[in-house]
Backbone as a ProteinNet text record, in pm:
[ID]
protein_1_A
[PRIMARY]
MTILIKPIITEKATIDAEKFNRYAFSVHPKANKIQIKEAVEAAYGVSVAKVRTMNVHPERTTRYTKTGVQTGKTNATKKAVVQLVDGDIIDFYTNL
[TERTIARY]
-3032.8	-3097.4	-3157.2	-3111.9	-3170.6	-3289	-3402.7	-3525.3	-3525.9	-3506.2	-3508	-3368.7	-3358.6	-3230.3	-3212	-3308.4	-3301.1	-3437.7	-3464.4	-3589.3	-3575.1	-3685.7	-3686.5	-3734.8	-3645	-3676.6	-3674	-3788.5	-3803.9	-3915.8	-3936.2	-4042.1	-4178.6	-4199.4	-4327.2	-4348.2	-4244.8	-4257	-4277.5	-4217.8	-4234.8	-4377.1	-4433.3	-4571.4	-4666.3	-4639.2	-4720.6	-4715.6	-4599.7	-4585.5	-4661.6	-4656.5	-4723.6	-4876	-4926.6	-5071.4	-5138.8	-5080	-5148.1	-5081.6	-4970.7	-4899.7	-4846.3	-4795.3	-4735.8	-4587.3	-4505.5	-4361.2	-4309.7	-4210.9	-4157.7	-4019.2	-3994.5	-3866.7	-3819.3	-3689.2	-3629.3	-3602.8	-3654.4	-3647.8	-3577.9	-3548.1	-3485.1	-3580.9	-3532.1	-3622.5	-3702.9	-3657.4	-3730.7	-3813.3	-3823.9	-3900.9	-4049.2	-4130.6	-4275.4	-4335	-4466	-4531.8	-4525.8	-4536	-4532.6	-4394.2	-4289.4	-4153.2	-4125.9	-4177.6	-4158.4	-4229.6	-4351.2	-4427.3	-4353.4	-4303.6	-4232.6	-4102.9	-4032.9	-3906.7	-3928.7	-4032.5	-4061	-4104.7	-4188.7	-4232.8	-4116.2	-4023.3	-3909.3	-3809.6	-3787.6	-3686.1	-3731.6	-3857.1	-3904	-4002.2	-4049	-4138.8	-4275.8	-4330.4	-4461.8	-4552.2	-4681	-4775.8	-4808.9	-4797	-4819.8	-4961.8	-5034.5	-5171.5	-5175.1	-5094.8	-5101.6	-4964.7	-4931.1	-4805.9	-4837.4	-4783.5	-4794.6	-4653.8	-4637.8	-4505.6	-4511.9	-4395.1	-4384.9	-4243.8	-4237	-4109.6	-4076	-3955.9	-3911.4	-3818.9	-3855.3	-3778.8	-3646.6	-3546.2	-3419	-3432.1	-3361	-3360.5	-3244.8	-3273.6	-3171.8	-3125.4	-2995.5	-2938.2	-2852	-2842	-2756.7	-2679.7	-2547.6	-2463.6	-2389.2	-2378.4	-2303	-2168.8	-2061.2	-1927.3	-1838.5	-1711.1	-1617.4	-1593	-1597.5	-1567.2	-1689.2	-1805.1	-1924.9	-2038.9	-2140.4	-2258.4	-2233.4	-2251.4	-2237.6	-2375.8	-2412	-2541.5	-2519.5	-2615.9	-2607.2	-2744.2	-2751.3	-2878.2	-2851.5	-2951.7	-2944.3	-3003.2	-2988.3	-3040.3	-3190.7	-3260	-3401.2	-3410.3	-3507.3	-3523.4	-3668	-3692.2	-3827.3	-3852	-3969.9	-4008.4	-4128.7	-4138.8	-4254.4	-4305.7	-4437.1	-4503.2	-4580.8	-4544.5	-4598.6	-4689.9	-4814.3	-4908.1	-4917.8	-4901.2	-4901.5	-5040	-5060.6	-5183.9	-5185.5	-5304.4	-5316	-5250.9	-5171.5	-5102.9	-4955.9	-4914.8	-4774.4	-4706.7	-4581	-4502.1	-4360.8	-4290.4	-4148.9	-4076.5	-3975.8	-3899.8	-3761.3	-3737.4	-3608.6	-3501.4	-3540.1	-3447.3	-3384.8	-3421.7	-3367.4	-3223.3	-3181.5	-3046.2	-2956	-2973.1	-2883.2	-2758
932.3	891.5	752.4	654.7	521.9	517.6	477.5	479.5	366.1	243	127.6	106.1	107.5	83.7	-65.2	-128.2	-271.1	-321.4	-449.5	-505.9	-531.4	-522	-548.6	-691.6	-776.1	-917.5	-944.6	-926.5	-957.4	-1059.7	-1106.8	-1203.9	-1143.3	-1020.7	-953.8	-929.5	-885.7	-859.4	-987.8	-1097.6	-1225.1	-1277.7	-1266.4	-1308.1	-1222.1	-1091.9	-1000.2	-1037.2	-1079.6	-1118.4	-1247.1	-1341.9	-1469.6	-1456.8	-1380.9	-1372.7	-1271.7	-1152.7	-1042.3	-994.5	-1059.3	-1022.2	-879.2	-841.6	-708.8	-724.8	-641	-648.5	-513.1	-517.3	-395.4	-364.9	-237.3	-191.9	-70.9	-57	65.9	151	274.7	358.3	490.6	564	695.9	790	870.9	956.4	1058.4	1096.7	1196.4	1135.1	1002.7	935.7	943.5	960.9	961.9	828.7	812.8	685	646.2	743.4	714.5	664.1	726.1	682.8	543.5	514.7	383.5	276.9	306.6	211.6	179.8	281.5	260.5	182.4	209.7	140.7	-7.1	-40.6	-181.2	-255.1	-192.9	-257.3	-280.3	-185.7	-200.9	-303.9	-307.4	-395.7	-541.8	-566.2	-702.9	-752.5	-668.5	-710.1	-754.3	-681.8	-713.6	-591.2	-610.1	-499.6	-460.6	-332.5	-282	-228	-270.2	-223.8	-102.8	-103.2	3.7	21.5	146	177	255.1	209.5	282.4	319.5	443.5	487.5	533.4	528.9	578.9	631.9	743.5	799.4	748.3	692	637	739.3	784.3	888.5	833	917.6	870.3	837.3	733.8	698.3	769.8	833.4	907.2	825.2	828	753.5	844.5	812.4	885.8	785.7	807.1	722.1	810.3	761.8	831.9	762.3	833.7	776	857.3	813.2	886.2	1027.3	1045	1176.1	1266.9	1217.1	1300.2	1230.7	1308.3	1255.1	1252.5	1135.3	1118.9	1099.2	1182.1	1168.6	1133.3	1063.9	1025.9	994.9	974.6	938.7	860	781	709.3	797.8	755.3	833.2	810	910.7	896.9	821.2	730.6	650.7	655.5	597	587.9	445.2	392.5	258	266.1	167.8	157	14.4	0.4	-129.5	-132.2	-225.7	-233.1	-354.9	-333.6	-443.9	-472.4	-600.3	-640.4	-687.2	-691.5	-744.8	-895.3	-952.7	-1096.3	-1174.8	-1273.7	-1356.3	-1322	-1201.8	-1161.6	-1188	-1233.8	-1252.1	-1203.3	-1170.1	-1135.4	-1238.8	-1305	-1405.6	-1349.8	-1312.7	-1255.7	-1362.2	-1487.2	-1590.6	-1670.6	-1650.1	-1732.8	-1698.9	-1575.7	-1536.2	-1507.2	-1580.3	-1563.5	-1642.1
4911.2	5033.7	5010.9	5087.7	5080.4	5176.2	5126.7	5205.5	5307.5	5261.2	5351	5409	5540.6	5605.2	5631.1	5701.4	5726.5	5769.7	5747.6	5800.4	5949.7	6020.6	6163.7	6182.6	6233.3	6252.3	6402.3	6465	6606.3	6620.3	6740.9	6763.2	6732	6775	6749.6	6599.9	6530.6	6387.5	6308.2	6352	6282.9	6299.3	6418.8	6441.3	6358.8	6352.3	6273.2	6124.6	6076.9	5936.9	5907.5	6000.1	5976.9	5984	6078.3	6097.5	6006.1	5992.8	5925.9	5797.6	5756.3	5634.3	5641.2	5759.9	5780.5	5812.6	5754	5770.3	5820.4	5910.6	5971	5914	5890.3	5838.2	5916.6	5929.7	5977.9	5854.8	5853.8	5734.3	5764.9	5660.1	5674.3	5747.1	5841.1	5920.4	5840	5721.6	5643.1	5531.4	5527.5	5422.8	5455.1	5351	5372	5325.7	5343.7	5316.8	5169.5	5081.5	4937.9	4897.5	4948.4	4918	4973.5	5093.3	5154.4	5072.3	5028.6	4946.5	4817.7	4748.7	4623.3	4645.2	4756	4783	4813	4888.5	4919.5	4793.6	4712.3	4588.9	4493.2	4486.7	4397	4449.6	4580.5	4637	4641.3	4670.8	4691.9	4586.5	4498.1	4391.7	4441.2	4537.8	4594.7	4581.3	4610	4607.5	4750.6	4781.6	4916.6	4926.1	5031.1	5051.5	5143.7	5250.3	5349.6	5414	5448.5	5517.2	5643.9	5753.9	5880.8	5925.7	5974	6018.5	6163.4	6228.5	6365.1	6387.9	6458.8	6498.7	6637.5	6652.3	6779.5	6843.5	6962.6	7028.8	7082.3	7102.1	7156.8	7305.8	7348	7489.4	7557.1	7668.1	7741.9	7861.6	7886.9	7998.1	8083.1	8210.9	8303.1	8387.7	8400	8484.6	8582.5	8703.1	8806.3	8822.9	8787.8	8791.6	8884.7	8897.5	8982.4	8931.3	8801	8743.9	8737	8774.3	8772.3	8698.7	8666.8	8600.1	8449.6	8388.8	8244.1	8184.1	8089.5	8023.5	7877.2	7820.3	7679.5	7625.6	7494.6	7433.5	7307	7266.6	7140.4	7030.3	6907.5	6795.6	6778.8	6732.8	6698.1	6565.9	6555.8	6435	6388.8	6272.7	6219.6	6175.1	6208.4	6169.2	6077.2	5989.7	5901.3	5905.9	5920.7	5914.2	5783.4	5697.4	5562.3	5553.2	5513.7	5494.1	5345	5310.9	5170.9	5129	4997.4	4940.4	4966.5	4984.5	5008.3	4895.4	4932.5	4833.7	4818.5	4852.5	4844.8	4978.8	4972.4	5093.7	5067.9	5175.4	5169.2	5254.8	5197.2	5270.8	5298.8	5424.9	5463.9	5484.4	5499.3	5544	5432	5306.4	5198.3	5165	5178.6	5137.5	5256.9	5365.8	5480.5	5462.6
[MASK]
++++++++++++++++++++++++++++++++++++++++++++++++++++++++++++++++++++++++++++++++++++++++++++++++

């Protein structure tokens, strides 16, 4: 089970990283805070001060077509916001 799936690079997450030294990641749905902390420290070589997690519910959609009503949904995901110790940074843009 890989804990970290991908970093979340949005406008809101970038502002959060610049101002408060917090970084957002998409993580495995069954990962807990301790596993997320260890995975970030191992992957990026930084010290983690705090981890916040949130479960994102699936979005449901309905379309009315010629053949009838089509329903669907996206997958449920989990996000983690990781706050680093002062002085540590993660640079996502160096290896693009």
